[in-house]
Biopython code that builds the backbone (N, CA, C, O; Angstrom):
import numpy as np
from Bio.PDB.StructureBuilder import StructureBuilder

atoms = [
    (1, "MET", "N", (129.130, 99.805, 120.446)),
    (1, "MET", "CA", (128.298, 99.726, 119.924)),
    (1, "MET", "C", (127.280, 98.827, 120.575)),
    (1, "MET", "O", (126.227, 98.726, 119.946)),
    (2, "ALA", "N", (127.354, 98.273, 121.500)),
    (2, "ALA", "CA", (126.490, 97.635, 122.655)),
    (2, "ALA", "C", (125.416, 98.589, 122.889)),
    (2, "ALA", "O", (124.289, 98.126, 122.712)),
    (3, "ALA", "N", (125.493, 99.861, 123.259)),
    (3, "ALA", "CA", (124.804, 101.073, 123.162)),
    (3, "ALA", "C", (123.576, 101.581, 122.195)),
    (3, "ALA", "O", (122.427, 101.989, 122.364)),
    (4, "MET", "N", (124.361, 101.357, 121.205)),
    (4, "MET", "CA", (123.940, 101.647, 119.838)),
    (4, "MET", "C", (122.814, 100.209, 119.378)),
    (4, "MET", "O", (121.785, 100.421, 118.736)),
    (5, "THR", "N", (123.103, 99.209, 119.694)),
    (5, "THR", "CA", (122.708, 97.730, 119.618)),
    (5, "THR", "C", (121.318, 98.124, 120.176)),
    (5, "THR", "O", (120.304, 98.150, 119.479)),
    (6, "ASP", "N", (121.364, 98.451, 121.583)),
    (6, "ASP", "CA", (120.636, 98.695, 122.974)),
    (6, "ASP", "C", (119.166, 99.585, 122.241)),
    (6, "ASP", "O", (117.988, 99.278, 122.425)),
    (7, "VAL", "N", (119.499, 100.307, 121.708)),
    (7, "VAL", "CA", (118.647, 101.049, 120.822)),
    (7, "VAL", "C", (117.749, 101.113, 119.792)),
    (7, "VAL", "O", (116.627, 101.580, 119.598)),
    (8, "LEU", "N", (119.122, 100.106, 118.798)),
    (8, "LEU", "CA", (118.364, 100.029, 117.456)),
    (8, "LEU", "C", (117.526, 98.700, 117.562)),
    (8, "LEU", "O", (116.391, 98.814, 117.099)),
    (9, "VAL", "N", (117.833, 97.518, 118.050)),
    (9, "VAL", "CA", (117.055, 96.276, 118.464)),
    (9, "VAL", "C", (115.767, 96.848, 118.592)),
    (9, "VAL", "O", (114.959, 96.696, 117.676)),
    (10, "PRO", "N", (115.412, 97.612, 119.810)),
    (10, "PRO", "CA", (113.738, 97.682, 119.882)),
    (10, "PRO", "C", (113.277, 98.905, 118.651)),
    (10, "PRO", "O", (112.084, 98.992, 118.359)),
    (11, "ALA", "N", (114.085, 99.627, 118.113)),
    (11, "ALA", "CA", (113.424, 100.229, 117.170)),
    (11, "ALA", "C", (112.963, 99.103, 116.099)),
    (11, "ALA", "O", (111.783, 98.917, 115.799)),
    (12, "LEU", "N", (114.191, 98.287, 115.499)),
    (12, "LEU", "CA", (113.656, 97.453, 114.904)),
    (12, "LEU", "C", (112.625, 96.695, 115.418)),
    (12, "LEU", "O", (111.654, 96.976, 114.715)),
    (13, "GLU", "N", (112.305, 95.916, 116.225)),
    (13, "GLU", "CA", (111.693, 95.288, 116.684)),
    (13, "GLU", "C", (109.968, 95.971, 116.553)),
    (13, "GLU", "O", (108.934, 95.374, 116.254)),
    (14, "ASP", "N", (110.137, 97.117, 116.833)),
    (14, "ASP", "CA", (108.663, 98.227, 116.494)),
    (14, "ASP", "C", (108.637, 98.046, 115.000)),
    (14, "ASP", "O", (107.540, 97.733, 114.539)),
    (15, "ALA", "N", (109.533, 98.168, 114.246)),
    (15, "ALA", "CA", (109.223, 98.391, 113.155)),
    (15, "ALA", "C", (108.792, 97.000, 112.440)),
    (15, "ALA", "O", (108.051, 96.999, 111.457)),
    (16, "ARG", "N", (109.302, 95.858, 112.995)),
    (16, "ARG", "CA", (108.963, 94.640, 112.446)),
    (16, "ARG", "C", (107.489, 94.146, 112.562)),
    (16, "ARG", "O", (106.768, 93.632, 111.707)),
    (17, "GLU", "N", (107.193, 94.529, 114.191)),
    (17, "GLU", "CA", (105.535, 94.393, 114.236)),
    (17, "GLU", "C", (104.795, 95.616, 113.622)),
    (17, "GLU", "O", (103.570, 95.520, 113.696)),
    (18, "ALA", "N", (105.200, 96.574, 113.121)),
    (18, "ALA", "CA", (104.340, 97.463, 112.285)),
    (18, "ALA", "C", (104.189, 96.523, 110.624)),
    (18, "ALA", "O", (103.053, 96.444, 110.159)),
    (19, "HIS", "N", (104.984, 96.079, 110.090)),
    (19, "HIS", "CA", (105.298, 95.658, 109.226)),
    (19, "HIS", "C", (104.345, 94.290, 109.067)),
    (19, "HIS", "O", (103.386, 94.173, 108.304)),
    (20, "ALA", "N", (104.851, 93.325, 109.957)),
    (20, "ALA", "CA", (103.850, 92.489, 110.015)),
    (20, "ALA", "C", (102.122, 92.739, 110.457)),
    (20, "ALA", "O", (101.292, 91.846, 110.291)),
    (21, "ALA", "N", (101.828, 93.899, 110.948)),
    (21, "ALA", "CA", (100.532, 94.238, 111.158)),
    (21, "ALA", "C", (100.093, 94.756, 109.688)),
    (21, "ALA", "O", (98.891, 94.734, 109.420)),
    (22, "VAL", "N", (100.910, 95.166, 108.838)),
    (22, "VAL", "CA", (100.628, 95.411, 107.575)),
    (22, "VAL", "C", (100.238, 94.384, 106.443)),
    (22, "VAL", "O", (99.322, 94.553, 105.638)),
    (23, "VAL", "N", (101.191, 93.149, 106.516)),
    (23, "VAL", "CA", (100.798, 92.281, 106.127)),
    (23, "VAL", "C", (100.121, 91.579, 106.291)),
    (23, "VAL", "O", (99.785, 90.863, 105.348)),
    (24, "ASP", "N", (99.608, 91.419, 107.447)),
    (24, "ASP", "CA", (97.933, 90.475, 108.194)),
    (24, "ASP", "C", (96.931, 90.993, 107.785)),
    (24, "ASP", "O", (95.823, 90.478, 107.642)),
    (25, "ARG", "N", (97.511, 92.830, 107.416)),
    (25, "ARG", "CA", (96.142, 93.258, 106.912)),
    (25, "ARG", "C", (95.647, 93.043, 105.544)),
    (25, "ARG", "O", (94.505, 92.710, 105.227)),
    (26, "PHE", "N", (96.523, 93.246, 104.869)),
    (26, "PHE", "CA", (96.734, 92.538, 103.386)),
    (26, "PHE", "C", (96.179, 91.596, 102.938)),
    (26, "PHE", "O", (95.465, 91.470, 101.943)),
    (27, "ARG", "N", (96.583, 90.756, 103.855)),
    (27, "ARG", "CA", (96.413, 89.088, 103.776)),
    (27, "ARG", "C", (94.600, 88.920, 103.809)),
    (27, "ARG", "O", (93.831, 88.396, 103.003)),
    (28, "MET", "N", (94.371, 89.605, 105.097)),
    (28, "MET", "CA", (92.985, 89.709, 105.281)),
    (28, "MET", "C", (92.240, 90.185, 104.372)),
    (28, "MET", "O", (91.215, 89.546, 104.136)),
    (29, "ASP", "N", (92.486, 91.359, 103.628)),
    (29, "ASP", "CA", (91.813, 91.703, 102.657)),
    (29, "ASP", "C", (91.794, 91.059, 101.315)),
    (29, "ASP", "O", (91.036, 91.500, 100.451)),
    (30, "VAL", "N", (92.738, 89.838, 101.033)),
    (30, "VAL", "CA", (92.927, 89.108, 99.955)),
    (30, "VAL", "C", (91.949, 88.182, 100.140)),
    (30, "VAL", "O", (91.123, 87.820, 99.301)),
    (31, "THR", "N", (92.070, 87.794, 101.307)),
    (31, "THR", "CA", (91.022, 86.863, 101.678)),
    (31, "THR", "C", (89.676, 87.192, 101.634)),
    (31, "THR", "O", (88.821, 86.319, 101.781)),
    (32, "ILE", "N", (89.342, 88.568, 101.412)),
    (32, "ILE", "CA", (87.561, 88.704, 101.407)),
    (32, "ILE", "C", (87.583, 89.658, 99.915)),
    (32, "ILE", "O", (86.751, 90.527, 99.655)),
    (33, "THR", "N", (88.413, 89.374, 99.282)),
    (33, "THR", "CA", (88.369, 90.430, 97.926)),
    (33, "THR", "C", (88.111, 88.955, 97.094)),
    (33, "THR", "O", (88.795, 87.933, 97.143)),
    (34, "PRO", "N", (87.012, 89.201, 96.403)),
    (34, "PRO", "CA", (86.589, 88.307, 95.148)),
    (34, "PRO", "C", (88.010, 88.083, 94.089)),
    (34, "PRO", "O", (88.711, 89.020, 93.707)),
    (35, "PRO", "N", (88.160, 87.127, 93.854)),
    (35, "PRO", "CA", (88.927, 86.891, 92.445)),
    (35, "PRO", "C", (88.635, 87.580, 91.428)),
    (35, "PRO", "O", (87.550, 87.834, 90.905)),
    (36, "GLY", "N", (90.189, 88.008, 91.057)),
    (36, "GLY", "CA", (89.752, 89.370, 89.927)),
    (36, "GLY", "C", (91.339, 90.120, 89.840)),
    (36, "GLY", "O", (92.340, 89.574, 90.304)),
    (37, "ALA", "N", (91.351, 91.351, 89.213)),
    (37, "ALA", "CA", (92.246, 91.972, 89.429)),
    (37, "ALA", "C", (92.682, 92.678, 90.332)),
    (37, "ALA", "O", (93.888, 92.864, 90.498)),
    (38, "ARG", "N", (91.720, 93.210, 91.097)),
    (38, "ARG", "CA", (91.483, 93.967, 92.657)),
    (38, "ARG", "C", (92.338, 92.605, 93.283)),
    (38, "ARG", "O", (93.494, 92.901, 93.586)),
    (39, "ARG", "N", (92.082, 91.611, 93.453)),
    (39, "ARG", "CA", (92.786, 90.669, 94.078)),
    (39, "ARG", "C", (94.026, 90.314, 94.098)),
    (39, "ARG", "O", (94.729, 90.074, 95.080)),
    (40, "GLN", "N", (94.339, 90.276, 92.764)),
    (40, "GLN", "CA", (95.587, 90.046, 92.155)),
    (40, "GLN", "C", (96.801, 91.143, 92.369)),
    (40, "GLN", "O", (98.010, 90.914, 92.391)),
    (41, "ARG", "N", (96.081, 92.467, 92.528)),
    (41, "ARG", "CA", (96.737, 93.603, 93.076)),
    (41, "ARG", "C", (97.184, 93.455, 94.616)),
    (41, "ARG", "O", (98.251, 93.787, 95.132)),
    (42, "LEU", "N", (96.281, 92.980, 95.075)),
    (42, "LEU", "CA", (96.630, 93.156, 96.689)),
    (42, "LEU", "C", (97.283, 91.842, 97.022)),
    (42, "LEU", "O", (97.430, 91.667, 98.231)),
    (43, "GLU", "N", (97.656, 90.996, 96.334)),
    (43, "GLU", "CA", (98.589, 89.826, 96.350)),
    (43, "GLU", "C", (99.957, 89.834, 96.385)),
    (43, "GLU", "O", (100.749, 89.214, 97.095)),
    (44, "ARG", "N", (100.208, 91.132, 94.956)),
    (44, "ARG", "CA", (101.077, 92.072, 94.860)),
    (44, "ARG", "C", (101.797, 92.464, 96.039)),
    (44, "ARG", "O", (102.847, 92.099, 96.568)),
    (45, "GLN", "N", (100.803, 93.422, 96.318)),
    (45, "GLN", "CA", (101.050, 94.293, 97.301)),
    (45, "GLN", "C", (101.606, 93.651, 98.593)),
    (45, "GLN", "O", (102.271, 94.417, 99.291)),
    (46, "VAL", "N", (101.465, 92.470, 99.006)),
    (46, "VAL", "CA", (101.770, 91.770, 100.345)),
    (46, "VAL", "C", (103.703, 91.936, 100.391)),
    (46, "VAL", "O", (104.496, 92.455, 101.177)),
    (47, "ALA", "N", (103.851, 90.983, 98.754)),
    (47, "ALA", "CA", (105.436, 91.137, 98.659)),
    (47, "ALA", "C", (106.115, 92.271, 99.004)),
    (47, "ALA", "O", (107.276, 91.986, 99.296)),
    (48, "ASP", "N", (105.885, 93.407, 99.090)),
    (48, "ASP", "CA", (106.739, 94.419, 99.185)),
    (48, "ASP", "C", (106.855, 94.262, 101.063)),
    (48, "ASP", "O", (107.974, 94.021, 101.517)),
    (49, "PRO", "N", (106.107, 94.358, 101.681)),
    (49, "PRO", "CA", (106.186, 94.836, 103.208)),
    (49, "PRO", "C", (106.650, 93.138, 103.757)),
    (49, "PRO", "O", (107.567, 93.122, 104.578)),
    (50, "GLU", "N", (106.127, 91.904, 103.385)),
    (50, "GLU", "CA", (106.812, 90.450, 103.660)),
    (50, "GLU", "C", (108.459, 90.785, 103.535)),
    (50, "GLU", "O", (109.308, 90.459, 104.365)),
    (51, "ASP", "N", (108.698, 91.560, 102.217)),
    (51, "ASP", "CA", (110.266, 91.681, 101.936)),
    (51, "ASP", "C", (110.966, 92.650, 102.895)),
    (51, "ASP", "O", (112.120, 92.354, 103.204)),
    (52, "HIS", "N", (110.564, 93.491, 103.283)),
    (52, "HIS", "CA", (111.015, 94.769, 104.550)),
    (52, "HIS", "C", (110.616, 93.544, 105.837)),
    (52, "HIS", "O", (111.612, 93.354, 106.535)),
    (53, "LEU", "N", (109.851, 93.011, 106.117)),
    (53, "LEU", "CA", (109.978, 92.127, 107.072)),
    (53, "LEU", "C", (111.071, 91.424, 107.064)),
    (53, "LEU", "O", (111.989, 91.801, 107.792)),
    (54, "GLY", "N", (111.212, 90.411, 106.365)),
    (54, "GLY", "CA", (112.242, 89.622, 106.420)),
    (54, "GLY", "C", (113.746, 90.314, 106.629)),
    (54, "GLY", "O", (114.642, 89.816, 107.311)),
    (55, "ARG", "N", (113.812, 91.306, 106.049)),
    (55, "ARG", "CA", (115.027, 92.118, 106.093)),
    (55, "ARG", "C", (114.919, 92.673, 107.586)),
    (55, "ARG", "O", (115.743, 92.389, 108.456)),
    (56, "ILE", "N", (114.353, 93.094, 107.689)),
    (56, "ILE", "CA", (114.161, 93.974, 109.621)),
    (56, "ILE", "C", (114.581, 92.307, 110.361)),
    (56, "ILE", "O", (115.649, 92.202, 110.965)),
    (57, "GLU", "N", (113.848, 91.363, 110.259)),
    (57, "GLU", "CA", (114.154, 90.167, 110.999)),
    (57, "GLU", "C", (115.791, 89.693, 110.979)),
    (57, "GLU", "O", (116.496, 89.308, 111.912)),
    (58, "ASP", "N", (116.077, 89.860, 109.676)),
    (58, "ASP", "CA", (117.557, 89.368, 109.443)),
    (58, "ASP", "C", (118.592, 90.447, 110.057)),
    (58, "ASP", "O", (119.651, 90.157, 110.614)),
    (59, "ARG", "N", (118.136, 91.608, 109.872)),
    (59, "ARG", "CA", (118.936, 92.708, 110.408)),
    (59, "ARG", "C", (118.909, 92.920, 112.195)),
    (59, "ARG", "O", (119.888, 93.436, 112.733)),
    (60, "VAL", "N", (117.986, 92.577, 112.833)),
    (60, "VAL", "CA", (117.889, 91.867, 114.513)),
    (60, "VAL", "C", (118.797, 90.742, 114.650)),
    (60, "VAL", "O", (119.745, 90.882, 115.422)),
    (61, "ARG", "N", (118.651, 89.611, 114.000)),
    (61, "ARG", "CA", (119.122, 88.347, 114.184)),
    (61, "ARG", "C", (121.123, 88.630, 114.237)),
    (61, "ARG", "O", (121.997, 88.085, 114.913)),
    (62, "ALA", "N", (121.171, 89.676, 113.222)),
    (62, "ALA", "CA", (122.538, 90.103, 112.921)),
    (62, "ALA", "C", (123.502, 90.603, 114.062)),
    (62, "ALA", "O", (124.698, 90.365, 114.227)),
    (63, "MET", "N", (122.648, 91.349, 114.783)),
    (63, "MET", "CA", (122.857, 92.846, 115.486)),
    (63, "MET", "C", (122.736, 92.187, 116.921)),
    (63, "MET", "O", (123.384, 92.762, 117.795)),
    (64, "ARG", "N", (121.893, 90.890, 117.367)),
    (64, "ARG", "CA", (122.082, 90.442, 118.933)),
    (64, "ARG", "C", (123.024, 89.172, 118.934)),
    (64, "ARG", "O", (123.201, 88.197, 118.204)),
    (65, "PRO", "N", (123.460, 89.587, 119.928)),
    (65, "PRO", "CA", (124.569, 88.305, 120.316)),
    (65, "PRO", "C", (124.255, 86.966, 120.546)),
    (65, "PRO", "O", (123.246, 86.665, 121.184)),
    (66, "PRO", "N", (124.955, 86.201, 120.125)),
    (66, "PRO", "CA", (124.908, 84.728, 120.238)),
    (66, "PRO", "C", (124.139, 84.361, 121.600)),
    (66, "PRO", "O", (124.552, 84.859, 122.648)),
    (67, "ARG", "N", (123.002, 83.478, 121.608)),
    (67, "ARG", "CA", (123.042, 83.083, 122.972)),
    (67, "ARG", "C", (124.019, 82.435, 123.208)),
    (67, "ARG", "O", (124.760, 81.835, 122.430)),
    (68, "GLY", "N", (124.081, 82.617, 125.203)),
    (68, "GLY", "CA", (125.373, 81.810, 125.527)),
    (68, "GLY", "C", (126.230, 82.918, 125.641)),
    (68, "GLY", "O", (126.744, 82.884, 126.760)),
    (69, "ALA", "N", (126.569, 83.764, 125.071)),
    (69, "ALA", "CA", (127.774, 84.398, 124.643)),
    (69, "ALA", "C", (127.817, 85.500, 125.933)),
    (69, "ALA", "O", (128.733, 86.319, 126.015)),
]
sb = StructureBuilder()
sb.init_structure("model")
sb.init_model(0)
sb.init_chain("A")
sb.init_seg("    ")
for serial, (resi, resn, name, xyz) in enumerate(atoms, 1):
    if name == "N":
        sb.init_residue(resn, " ", resi, " ")
    sb.init_atom(name, np.array(xyz, "f"), 0.0, 1.0, " ", f" {name:<3s}", serial, name[0])
structure = sb.get_structure()
């Protein structure tokens, strides 16, 4: 199991970074988009990668051994 964790954690961290970049980009687009339907659509689109980001972070925490162990 440790070997798989050694491979999966870095891959999940890479995926987390990619999702974080998407979230940052959507947020930036939201801030420069005038109020209206397009801005509302962008705000809704942020929720999906944010959810994925949280799930990735939860999985990495679950796979890492407790500190000091």
